[in-house]
N, C-alpha and C positions, 0 to 999 in steps of 0.2 A: 530538407526537413523544415517544417514550419516551426518557428520559434515557440509558438503556443504549446505545441505538443511536448517540447522539451521542458519548458518552464512549468507546465502543469504538474509534473511529477515531483518537483522540488518540495512543496509543502507536505508530501507524504512522509518525509524524513522526520520533521518535528512531531507529526502526529504519532508515528511509531515510537519515537523516543519518549514523548510525554506519556504515552500509554504504559510503557515499561516503568517509568518513574512512579506513576500512580499505583501500579501493581506492587512495586517494591516498598513504597512508603505508606500506602493506605490500605490496599486490599489485604496484604499479608499481616497487618496488625489485627485483623478481625477473622481471617480465614487461614486454614492450613495451606500448604504449598500448592497442591493440585487444584483445589477449588479456586484459589486466587489466580492461578494460571488460566483456568477455564473462563473465569469471569473477565480476565484481561483479554482473552481471545475474543470473547463476545463483544466487549466494549470496542475493541479495535475494528471488528467487522462492521459494527454500527457506525462508528466515527468515519472510517474510511469509505463506507458505502455512501454516507451523506456527502462526503467530500467529492467522490467520483460523480455523484448525481449533479452537484453544483458545477463541476468542471465540464461535464458533458454539455450542460446548458451554455457554458461560456465558450466552448470550442465550436459549437454549432456545426457539427459534422453534417455534410450534405446528404448522406445516404447510409443505409445499412452496410453497404459495401465498404465505404470509407471507415466506418466504425470497425468492421471486421479486419481491414488492413492495418489499422492502428493497433488493435489487439494482437494480431499476428506478428507484427513488427516487434511489439513489446515482448511477446512470448519468446520469439527467437533470440532477442538480445538477452533476455534472462537466462536462457539455456546456454548461450555462448559464455556469458559471464560466469555462471556456476560451473560449467565444464572447465573453463580456464582456471578458476580458483581451486578446483580439485586437483588438477594436474600441475599447478604451479605452487602448491603448498599453501 
């Protein structure tokens, strides 16, 4: 596995955590629970989308097939992780 692929997902963690903190301490001061959750979801999609766009430029994947393989590998690993976490408590 190329080290860039592994390292590129690490900043997603602080993006998600900071988005949750912003929702808890800022959005919920002005909005009820459901609208603040919806706004948080929208802001995460935008922030993470910008991040992915930047990362894809940094990775310089050679083809659409390489991009597909990267996405498929990530999808399979997510399914394995979530399946293992369900069965292991």
